[in-house]
MISEMI-239693 format. One record per residue (C-alpha): x, y, z. Coordinates in steps of 0.05 Angstrom, whole numbers, plus 5000, padded with zeros to 4 digits. Example, Ala and Ser with C-alpha at 12.3 -4.5 7.8 and 13.67 -1.06 7.14 Angstrom:
2
SITE      u      v      w
SITE   5246   4910   5156
SITE   5273   4979   5143
END
This chain:
181
SITE      u      v      w
SITE   5000   5000   5000
SITE   5056   5048   5019
SITE   5091   5034   4953
SITE   5027   5048   4915
SITE   5017   5115   4949
SITE   5089   5137   4936
SITE   5082   5114   4863
SITE   5016   5153   4856
SITE   5047   5216   4885
SITE   5108   5211   4839
SITE   5063   5198   4779
SITE   5020   5259   4796
SITE   5082   5303   4803
SITE   5111   5281   4737
SITE   5044   5286   4701
SITE   5030   5356   4727
SITE   5101   5382   4719
SITE   5088   5411   4650
SITE   5028   5451   4673
SITE   5069   5473   4734
SITE   5125   5497   4689
SITE   5168   5439   4712
SITE   5228   5406   4679
SITE   5233   5461   4626
SITE   5304   5483   4642
SITE   5281   5545   4680
SITE   5286   5552   4755
SITE   5218   5586   4753
SITE   5163   5536   4766
SITE   5167   5466   4796
SITE   5234   5450   4831
SITE   5257   5384   4861
SITE   5325   5374   4893
SITE   5361   5312   4917
SITE   5430   5311   4949
SITE   5480   5274   4992
SITE   5543   5291   5029
SITE   5582   5288   5093
SITE   5579   5327   5157
SITE   5580   5325   5232
SITE   5539   5337   5294
SITE   5552   5368   5362
SITE   5495   5341   5403
SITE   5483   5361   5476
SITE   5442   5302   5500
SITE   5409   5294   5567
SITE   5463   5242   5584
SITE   5524   5279   5557
SITE   5554   5312   5495
SITE   5567   5276   5429
SITE   5611   5300   5372
SITE   5602   5253   5314
SITE   5616   5245   5240
SITE   5551   5241   5199
SITE   5524   5224   5130
SITE   5481   5280   5103
SITE   5421   5279   5056
SITE   5382   5337   5027
SITE   5312   5338   4996
SITE   5270   5397   4972
SITE   5207   5404   4932
SITE   5175   5470   4917
SITE   5162   5526   4869
SITE   5209   5576   4836
SITE   5175   5643   4840
SITE   5228   5670   4792
SITE   5293   5644   4762
SITE   5328   5672   4824
SITE   5280   5656   4882
SITE   5246   5591   4904
SITE   5203   5572   4963
SITE   5202   5498   4982
SITE   5191   5443   5033
SITE   5260   5423   5057
SITE   5286   5361   5093
SITE   5359   5362   5115
SITE   5381   5299   5151
SITE   5443   5275   5187
SITE   5453   5201   5203
SITE   5505   5183   5255
SITE   5525   5128   5304
SITE   5509   5141   5377
SITE   5539   5086   5420
SITE   5521   5031   5370
SITE   5453   5059   5352
SITE   5441   5095   5286
SITE   5406   5161   5298
SITE   5374   5208   5248
SITE   5373   5282   5264
SITE   5334   5325   5214
SITE   5310   5396   5203
SITE   5245   5396   5164
SITE   5204   5457   5145
SITE   5193   5515   5098
SITE   5255   5537   5061
SITE   5278   5588   5010
SITE   5334   5593   4960
SITE   5360   5657   4928
SITE   5407   5652   4868
SITE   5451   5712   4850
SITE   5439   5704   4775
SITE   5383   5677   4732
SITE   5425   5622   4700
SITE   5481   5575   4721
SITE   5534   5584   4744
SITE   5506   5621   4804
SITE   5520   5629   4878
SITE   5461   5619   4925
SITE   5439   5626   4996
SITE   5387   5581   5027
SITE   5350   5576   5093
SITE   5299   5533   5129
SITE   5255   5542   5190
SITE   5214   5487   5220
SITE   5220   5425   5264
SITE   5281   5389   5290
SITE   5270   5314   5294
SITE   5314   5262   5328
SITE   5299   5188   5325
SITE   5333   5120   5322
SITE   5331   5098   5250
SITE   5298   5032   5270
SITE   5231   5067   5286
SITE   5212   5009   5330
SITE   5178   5054   5381
SITE   5142   5118   5362
SITE   5156   5145   5432
SITE   5230   5149   5414
SITE   5216   5206   5365
SITE   5236   5273   5395
SITE   5215   5338   5363
SITE   5228   5412   5373
SITE   5246   5477   5336
SITE   5300   5480   5283
SITE   5332   5531   5236
SITE   5385   5526   5183
SITE   5424   5567   5133
SITE   5470   5549   5076
SITE   5510   5576   5017
SITE   5533   5544   4954
SITE   5543   5546   4880
SITE   5504   5518   4821
SITE   5568   5499   4784
SITE   5531   5479   4720
SITE   5458   5473   4701
SITE   5424   5429   4754
SITE   5488   5411   4793
SITE   5497   5444   4861
SITE   5550   5441   4915
SITE   5536   5472   4982
SITE   5549   5476   5056
SITE   5497   5481   5110
SITE   5495   5494   5185
SITE   5434   5483   5227
SITE   5413   5485   5299
SITE   5355   5449   5332
SITE   5326   5440   5400
SITE   5287   5377   5414
SITE   5263   5358   5483
SITE   5227   5299   5513
SITE   5222   5272   5583
SITE   5208   5201   5559
SITE   5277   5187   5529
SITE   5350   5207   5528
SITE   5348   5239   5459
SITE   5326   5308   5482
SITE   5381   5355   5458
SITE   5409   5418   5430
SITE   5440   5399   5364
SITE   5489   5438   5321
SITE   5498   5404   5253
SITE   5538   5420   5192
SITE   5551   5388   5125
SITE   5574   5394   5054
SITE   5533   5364   4998
SITE   5527   5353   4923
SITE   5456   5359   4897
SITE   5419   5355   4832
SITE   5362   5404   4820
SITE   5307   5382   4774
SITE   5274   5443   4742
END
């Protein structure tokens, strides 16, 4: 069922992309971004401080208001090992991207404001999900049409009395992304 729903959503997005001005080579209209990279976390947990290496992923989907400005849903995630348990720490929310020129190559600034989520990747127990407030900012360069390299920093505060994952998190990362537009 879950696979069917995801396939239906992807099919809808692809079918409607022409009418949403998507995939026409212009940043104005539909925008989808996928990226991966490396980073780190400084996590002040309830039981102590962690400084860990992390694998970073980026996802955005939204609308380019112009060839220089886009508003989007953003999900920036860091996966790292915490004493043998794989944790995911993410900032999800409303984001923006501003490009300095209308065409690649272009420098950009990006930001996100929303929720900070921390959870073991196993998702065995919903009570292990910890949420709070998060913000992030990044800079980068669209080095050629569609290809982006960037660096991000973000801060989040997630708190819960039911587990040890309540924290103040400072995360950073570098990524390579591909923007579909």
